[in-house]
C-alpha positions as CSV (number, residue, x, y, z in Angstrom):
1,M,67.6,-7.3,-6.6
2,T,66.8,-7.4,-10.5
3,L,65.3,-10.5,-11.6
4,Y,65.5,-11.9,-15.3
5,L,62.8,-13.4,-17.1
6,H,64.0,-15.7,-19.7
7,E,61.4,-16.9,-22.3
8,T,61.6,-19.2,-25.4
9,H,58.8,-18.7,-27.4
10,R,57.7,-21.2,-30.2
11,V,56.0,-19.0,-32.6
12,R,53.6,-20.1,-35.3
13,G,55.7,-19.3,-38.4
14,V,52.9,-17.2,-40.1
15,C,52.5,-15.2,-37.2
16,E,56.1,-14.0,-36.8
17,D,55.8,-10.6,-37.8
18,D,52.3,-10.2,-35.6
19,F,54.3,-11.8,-32.5
20,A,57.2,-9.4,-33.1
21,A,54.4,-6.4,-33.3
22,A,52.9,-7.6,-30.0
23,Y,56.2,-6.9,-28.3
24,R,57.1,-3.7,-30.3
25,D,54.2,-1.8,-31.1
26,P,52.3,0.8,-29.0
27,G,50.0,-1.2,-26.6
28,G,52.3,-4.1,-26.6
29,W,54.6,-6.0,-24.0
30,M,57.1,-3.2,-24.2
31,D,55.1,-0.4,-24.3
32,R,52.9,-1.5,-21.4
33,L,55.9,-2.2,-19.0
34,G,57.4,1.2,-20.0
35,A,54.3,3.0,-18.4
36,G,55.6,1.8,-14.9
37,G,58.7,1.0,-12.9
38,D,58.4,-2.8,-12.3
39,A,60.0,-4.3,-15.7
40,R,61.6,-3.5,-18.9
41,L,62.1,-5.6,-21.9
42,L,65.8,-5.9,-22.5
43,W,66.1,-8.0,-25.4
44,Y,64.2,-9.6,-28.3
45,A,66.0,-12.1,-30.5
46,T,65.3,-14.8,-32.9
47,Q,67.1,-18.2,-33.3
48,V,69.0,-17.9,-36.5
49,H,67.5,-20.1,-38.9
50,G,69.8,-23.0,-40.0
51,T,71.1,-23.4,-36.3
52,G,68.3,-25.3,-34.6
53,P,64.7,-25.5,-34.3
54,S,62.6,-22.8,-36.4
55,Y,60.8,-19.9,-35.4
56,R,61.9,-19.8,-31.8
57,V,62.2,-16.4,-30.4
58,T,64.2,-15.4,-27.0
59,T,63.0,-12.7,-24.8
60,V,64.5,-11.4,-21.7
61,T,62.8,-8.9,-19.3
62,A,64.3,-7.3,-16.3
63,V,62.0,-7.6,-13.1
64,H,62.9,-5.0,-10.4
65,D,62.3,-7.5,-7.5
66,G,60.3,-10.1,-6.2
67,G,57.1,-8.0,-5.4
68,A,57.3,-6.6,-8.8
69,W,57.5,-10.0,-10.4
70,E,54.4,-10.8,-8.2
71,R,52.5,-7.7,-9.6
72,L,53.4,-8.3,-13.0
73,A,52.3,-12.2,-12.8
74,R,49.0,-11.1,-11.8
75,R,48.6,-8.3,-14.4
76,V,49.3,-11.2,-17.0
77,A,47.0,-13.6,-14.9
78,T,43.8,-11.6,-14.3
79,G,44.7,-7.8,-15.0
80,D,45.3,-5.0,-17.9
81,L,47.9,-7.6,-19.3
82,S,45.5,-10.5,-19.7
83,D,44.1,-9.5,-23.0
84,W,47.5,-9.1,-24.4
85,A,48.5,-12.7,-22.9
86,R,45.5,-14.1,-24.5
87,R,46.4,-12.5,-27.9
88,V,49.9,-13.7,-28.0
89,D,49.0,-17.0,-27.0
90,A,47.3,-17.2,-30.3
91,L,50.6,-16.7,-32.0
92,R,52.6,-19.1,-30.6
93,H,52.6,-22.8,-30.0
94,D,54.0,-22.4,-26.5
95,V,56.4,-20.4,-24.3
96,T,59.2,-22.1,-21.8
97,A,59.9,-19.7,-19.0
98,K,62.4,-19.3,-16.2
99,M,63.5,-16.6,-13.7
100,L,67.2,-16.0,-13.5
101,L,69.5,-14.4,-11.0
102,A,72.8,-12.8,-12.0
103,V,75.8,-14.3,-10.4
104,P,78.0,-11.9,-8.5
105,W,80.6,-11.2,-11.2
106,S,78.0,-10.9,-14.0
107,P,78.7,-7.7,-16.0
108,L,74.9,-7.2,-16.0
109,G,73.7,-7.3,-12.4
110,D,71.4,-5.2,-10.7
111,L,69.7,-2.5,-12.9
112,D,68.4,0.9,-12.8
113,L,65.0,0.1,-14.6
114,A,64.3,3.8,-15.1
115,A,67.4,4.2,-17.1
116,E,66.4,1.3,-19.4
117,P,64.8,2.4,-22.8
118,A,61.0,2.0,-22.5
119,G,60.7,1.9,-26.2
120,P,62.0,0.3,-29.4
121,A,65.5,1.3,-30.4
122,A,66.9,1.5,-33.9
123,H,70.4,-0.2,-34.8
124,E,71.8,-3.2,-36.9
125,P,70.9,-6.8,-35.4
126,T,73.4,-8.1,-33.2
127,L,74.4,-11.8,-32.8
128,F,74.5,-13.4,-29.5
129,M,75.7,-16.9,-28.5
130,E,74.0,-18.1,-25.5
131,D,75.6,-21.2,-23.7
132,T,73.5,-23.1,-21.2
133,G,75.6,-25.7,-19.2
134,W,74.7,-28.3,-16.8
135,P,77.7,-29.3,-14.6
136,H,78.2,-32.5,-13.1
137,V,80.0,-30.7,-10.0
138,P,78.3,-28.2,-7.4
139,I,77.1,-25.3,-9.4
140,D,79.2,-22.7,-7.5
141,D,82.4,-24.5,-8.6
142,Y,81.3,-24.3,-12.2
143,L,80.4,-20.7,-11.9
144,R,84.0,-20.0,-10.2
145,F,85.6,-21.9,-13.1
146,W,83.8,-19.6,-15.5
147,E,84.9,-16.4,-13.5
148,E,88.3,-17.4,-12.8
149,V,89.4,-19.1,-16.3
150,Y,86.8,-18.3,-18.9
151,L,86.0,-14.7,-18.2
152,P,89.8,-13.7,-18.2
153,L,90.4,-16.0,-21.3
154,L,87.9,-13.8,-23.3
155,A,89.2,-10.7,-21.7
156,R,92.8,-11.3,-22.8
157,A,91.9,-11.4,-26.5
158,P,92.7,-8.0,-28.3
159,D,89.5,-6.1,-29.6
160,S,90.5,-6.8,-33.2
161,H,90.7,-10.7,-32.4
162,R,87.7,-11.0,-29.7
163,L,85.1,-13.5,-30.6
164,L,82.9,-13.3,-27.6
165,E,82.1,-11.0,-24.9
166,I,80.2,-12.1,-21.6
167,Q,77.5,-9.6,-21.1
168,A,75.6,-11.6,-18.4
169,C,76.0,-14.8,-16.4
170,W,72.8,-16.2,-14.7
171,T,71.5,-19.1,-12.8
172,P,68.0,-20.0,-12.1
173,A,66.3,-18.8,-8.9
174,L,65.0,-21.0,-6.5
175,G,62.2,-23.0,-7.8
176,A,61.9,-21.2,-11.0
177,G,64.2,-23.4,-13.6
178,R,66.3,-26.4,-14.0
179,R,69.1,-26.9,-11.5
180,P,72.0,-27.0,-11.6
181,E,72.3,-24.7,-14.5
182,G,74.5,-21.7,-15.9
183,V,73.4,-19.5,-18.6
184,L,76.1,-17.1,-20.6
185,W,74.6,-14.3,-22.6
186,Q,77.7,-13.5,-24.9
187,R,77.7,-10.9,-27.8
188,V,79.6,-12.2,-30.9
189,H,82.3,-9.5,-32.0
190,D,83.9,-11.3,-35.0
191,H,81.5,-13.0,-37.6
192,Q,84.5,-14.3,-39.6
193,R,85.9,-15.9,-36.5
194,L,82.4,-17.4,-35.6
195,L,82.3,-18.9,-39.2
196,D,85.7,-20.4,-38.7
197,L,84.6,-21.9,-35.6
198,F,81.6,-23.5,-37.5
199,T,83.7,-24.9,-40.5
200,T,87.0,-25.8,-39.2
201,E,87.8,-28.7,-37.0
202,L,89.3,-27.6,-33.3
203,P,93.0,-28.5,-33.7
204,A,94.5,-31.1,-31.2
205,E,96.6,-28.6,-29.2
206,R,93.6,-26.4,-28.0
207,R,91.9,-29.7,-26.6
208,A,95.0,-30.7,-24.9
209,P,95.1,-30.7,-20.9
210,G,95.4,-27.3,-19.7
211,T,93.7,-25.8,-22.1
212,Y,90.0,-24.4,-21.7
213,M,88.1,-27.0,-23.6
214,A,90.1,-29.9,-21.9
215,D,89.9,-28.5,-18.1
216,A,86.2,-27.3,-18.7
217,L,85.4,-31.4,-19.0
218,S,86.1,-31.6,-15.3
219,F,83.1,-29.7,-14.7
220,R,80.8,-30.1,-17.6
221,D,80.2,-32.2,-20.8
222,Q,76.6,-31.3,-21.5
223,W,75.8,-27.7,-22.7
224,E,73.8,-26.0,-25.2
225,S,74.7,-23.2,-27.6
226,R,72.3,-21.1,-29.5
227,L,72.9,-18.6,-31.8
228,L,70.5,-15.6,-31.6
229,R,70.0,-12.6,-33.6
230,T,68.4,-9.4,-32.0
231,A,65.7,-7.4,-33.8
232,S,66.8,-4.0,-35.1
233,W,64.3,-2.4,-32.6
234,S,65.4,-4.8,-29.3
235,P,66.1,-2.2,-26.5
236,R,69.4,-3.6,-25.8
237,W,71.7,-5.0,-28.7
């Protein structure tokens, strides 16, 4: 079962480039993970300036299973990655991590890590909207609402009018994150529609009973959206 290590780094502003190099360059996180089969870096993304706290970097690393996670943790604590961790800690104020599991209907579930890129890619940056919600109902009910209502809602939009596409849906593993919590990892397809979302008030008819925005309040009224931009070398985009 693939585990997803989600980390949010508060990077020292003057160290932004050095921090990226520590993940991208030979001898860095991606390179060292690529030498084995336990883990792969999937995404390296920066929170867009002007949309929240400054110099926040989010990384998502896929880990093969629990045994692989233990081996990786020991490598960071006392093994061959301890020197890397010490160097990276000097480039950031701190890091907040949580271990996530894909829900059964998540488009991104268990991965063949051998098929994932082990080195940097080359592409245009991609925008992602990461939505994290904290329901006031059982987490299973909230996830079922996403599966039965929100996922089909996005899928019904024609490609020419698609704002978001869910690429992953996760929940924290037992004892490895806040509970109850659900995380949606969504690729932004239409930048103009995203701008309209920011600059235009949602009309009353889209908040009326029977609409997604209204019905979702039965499950949660607390969530956080973060706009993230992948690095041009991020393995996935």
